[in-house]
N, C-alpha and C positions, 0 to 999 in steps of 0.2 A: 385368571387369565386376564385380565383385562389391567390388574393391579401389575401384575408380571409384566406387562406389556409397556405399561407407564413407566415401571421402574429400567426396562432395557433402554427407553427413550433419553430417562434422563441420565443413563451412565453416558451414552451417545455426547450427548452434552458435556459432561464433564470432562470426557476424554479430548472432545473438540476444545476446550478452554485451555486444559492441560497442556495441550500439541501447540494451543496458538501462543501461549505465554512464552513457552520453552522456545518457540521459534524466534518471538521477538527478541527475548533475550540473547540468543543466538546471534539475532542479527546485530544486535548493540555491539559484538566481539569479532563478527565478520564484515559488517556492513557489507552483506550479499542482497539485492533486491528481491529475490526470489524468497528467502527466509520473510523480509518484512511484510512481502506481499501475504505470503500463505499465513502468518502469525495473524495479519490484519483480518484476512478472510475466516479466520477459525474463531478469532477472541470477539468478531463483528457478530459471526452468525453466532455464536454459542449466548454471546451476552443477549443478541436481541430478542431470539429465541425465547432462551430461558426467564427473560427478564419480564418480557409480556405476558407470557402462560402462568408464572409465579404472582405476579402483579396483580392480574384479573382474578388470579382465584383467591387469592389470600390477602392482600393490602388494598388496592383502589376499584376493583370491579363494582360499579354503579355509582361511584361516587363522583365529583366532578375533577376529581384528578386522574380521571382514567382516559382521557382523550390527549392532555397535553402528556401523562407519562407513556403511552403508547406510541404517540408521535414519536418522541423524543429515542426509545429504545427502537423503533421500528429502523431510525437511521444506520443503528448499529447494523442490520441487516443489509439494507442496501449499499453500504460500505464493505460488507464483507462480499457482498456479488461482486461489486465494482473490482474490487480486489482479486478475485476469481478471473474475471474474463482478461485484466490485466497481465495476470500470471501465465493464464495462457498464450496472450501473445509473445509476450515479454522473455518468458524461457522454452518455449518450444520454436515460434515462428517469428521471432523478432526482424527479421529481414523482408518479410513477406509481407505485400500490401494489404492481400485481403484479409490477414488476420488483423490488421491493423484496424481496417475497416468493418470487420465484424466485433472487434474489443468495443470501438466506437460506439456501433450499433446498439451493443449489448449495454454498456455502461448508460447511454442515453435513454434505454428503452428504461433502465432501473429506476431512474428519476423521474420519469415520467410516470411510472407506477405509485411512486412515492407520493407526487403530484397531484394524482388521479383519485389516492386512497384519502389525503388529506381532504380535497376537495367534496368526496362523497361520504365524507364523515364515519369512515367506517372506524377511526381510532375510538369515538366514543363509546361504540360497543364491543359484543365480542363476537358477531358477525362475521363468518369466514366465507359466505358465500355469496361473495360480491365480484364485480369486474377486477377489481384490482389485485385481488388476490388471485383469481383466475390467471390473469397476465404474469403477474411476480411468479406462479409455478410454470408458466411456459418460458420464462426467462431464466428461472433455476435450473431447470430441466435443460436447457439449450447449453449452459457454461459448464454443466457435469458430462453432458454426452459429448462437447467439445474435448474436454480433460481427458477421458476415457480414451478417445480416440487418439490423441495424441501420447498419452502413456501406453499405450499398447502397440502404436506403430514404433515407437523409442525402444520399448522391451523387444521386439522382432528384431531390430534392428542389433540391439546390444548383444541378443544372444547369440546371433551368429559369429560375433567378434567373440564373445565368451569361449568357445567352443574352441578356438585358434588361441586361447590366453590372452586377448588382446584387451578384455573391458573388466571392469571391477565386478566380482559376483555380489558382493553386496548391494553395490549402486543397483545393477541391473536387478535386484530382486525389490527394491525399493519401488523403481518406476512400475513395475509389476503390479506392487502392491497398492501404489497410488491410483491404479487402474483400478483393482478391485474395489478401492473405496469408493472412487468415483461414479463404478457402475451401483455399488450399492445406494450411494445417494440419490442416483437418478432413478433408480426402481422404486426408492421410496417416493420419490417426488409423483411419481407416475401413479403408485397405488394409493398414495394420498389424495389427488387429483380426482381419481376415478369413483373415489368413495364420495368426495365433497360436490363435486360439480356434475357426476355421472347416476350417482344413487342419491343424491342428496342427504347422506349420512354422515355421522362422524366416524374416522377410519377404526376406532376403538369398539365400535359397535357391529363392525361386519366382520363375524367371524373368520373368515378366508383371509381378509385384510391384516386381522389381528395376529394371526399366525405369521404372516410374511414378515411383517412390520417388526415384529420380535426377531425372528431369523437374521433379517437385514440387519438390524442394530446390534447383534453381537458380531456378524462379518464386518460392519463398518469400523467399527470400535477397534476390534483386534488388528485388522489391514491397517488402519489410519496409523493405531500408535506404531505399529511393525515398520511402516511406510517411511517415518520419519524419524523414530527413535528406535531402531532394530536392537533387540536384547543381546547381549553378549554370547550367549548358547547360538542364537540364529545367526550371528555373524561366523563364528567358528564352523557351525555346520556347512555353510554356503561356502568359505572357503578352504575347506577339505574337500569337500564335494568338487570345486572347482579345479583343486590340484590334483586330484585323482583322477580325472576325466581330462586333463589335456595331455 
């Protein structure tokens, strides 16, 4: 079961990277800020997480290269988190001062966490039970909770318009699926934090967490892919259903 869960988590990383790269390529064509920010967020998170895990386990774990390589790769995760806070502000609440302030606070805290982990020497070892990791989990949960709230709020508005034929059914569903993906990510963050700092154990060593993370991994992968690149069959089904209900 642990191997299956590990493969599920690997699947998340692959999907995140592929979606991120495709969004960056889309940005090169459209020059849209959301595509760029989401692309940076997903590529940064995927490269940082996968790079550190693979490096620690297979390449530089216990060597003199551990600290510099982990420090370098963790910068990608920080960049991804900063991009997520920025897209929450710029995409959903561009004119709101509170959103701008929340974005600034989240980005600043992410950089502070990076500094704390460097000063504490976290990157020289594989120790994840540190104050820097704990604070990063809080920041990560915060940005995803914000993303979920915005996605579901805007979905509710578009759903009312959709009933009158005033909204795009595919776009409406994409926003819903991004909310689902965000919920799965936030839930994953909570479970990992509970295991690490509540139980003092690795998440894959806790049976309940193991099952939950596996289920969330599949939900996250499917919803993220369909949110940003919905398959043709899904598009046709949504459009047909919308036409039949108007």
